[in-house]
Steps between C-alpha positions, in 0.01 A plus 500: 500500500525639155814539287452872544754478782777511246380834380487667843784323686751762386312758705560280810874507431504877468366509852739231627818616315730758662495844344878529493697266276813331633819581308576124509203291396404243760381183333333234716277197458223565748127515575288813543151527648251701300123562509469230225709228679861407552737566206816291463778575253802712446493861630738782412476783759162354605377504139413167334688396186465174311261209560278564802235282667201613703382247763230510759564474874500113471763506228273416211601654171261764372689688230831471317666750270785731433594841636739746342596792716192455711258479210314181399589404141437201276291199575321498842328174590226442761446165677211362707540340844580164349788641289313491167556792257173689457607824325795662327567845361792683335542825678717808494484711810128587552390382158374152389636464143337166419326195645696183504398137477517352856572153362831633364622539855427144614841345462660164502873430547674378183853363489743356244809335643691503169444877465585555863181705538184520697233773499133581546271442204120581497288186524298603189811541282612202286855375454573468127732243347844631403778351276719436808332487836843499671576849366174679424156521671199682367161585656187659359170614632217301337245768397262539212499855366482559129632847548832369630762395250749410772406320823666601830807274529825441690813343351815423694825352383826405671848505346859454610701822515819541304804647680470848356119544536377769739157615588546802282588292201216264559254787522634659179475166314150447621394845377674447165310172453175675578576760234562223247172327575276810519454829338477810720597468874419735779696460824311617807730402791825319562649417840741274693318298762559196718299171480570216734816677612621492135596795276225573248416754231140590425366678189140621431384620161282445193567369154290509184452177297252441217289796595491385863636698791643268760614598849793302642697436819840346444736398771843346517627323807856395553628248754846339488559383142134499379253761385117481489305707250136594563276636222145602613263632233146623474321680221457863585212647304322831561379405844838418644458124518863455612410638839266211547800271511787709618444397867472132397833523308668664786376240739628216275846658452549623856410176661759305297764313685819364344711191575 
């Protein structure tokens, strides 16, 4: 089976979905049989939304990716019968925007008890030393490319919350610090989300630093009296290199669990 399923699966859902929309959206976690296999995930009015998996009749994982309003978007990963990643693409609807490195989607579980954090990290990414490993963790893809001034990287820090700190204040402070560190900033998307049943705020955008354009995904997660700050960066040159790592960044952040 080729990864092309992700480009045509939306057509299947047009056929499966009811023509009339319910006034009250019905959201269920369920499975749906298609010509390509069995899809499992979250469905709103019979339309997939969020992370969805395609498995064969024996339950073996074939594909994994994200739907938004019934359309495949972002990183879609293909697996062989042994569970090994064999292909990955960044897609938008019926278009393949860029090929991805399959090795970036072979993950190991990383945890830090002092930070109260565990998450998925690609096997081929290296953990870098930080000034205080109890408060900050940093990971970087080890690649050799003379055209890249900045390697794809993920940094996460944890801090105690003060009594008057809210998510809105934390997000504003994070953006102010980014302005101080960089020149021009372009915000692409901001949204409130949930990670590990915790309130979170996610921000996509680009900043310009020393003649380099860098795409970023920044996320703040709050639980009880602590906050975790994720900063994911990849150089974004003329060919849209950030898209090569957006799905990896989302996997790292969205698989995080907090003590």
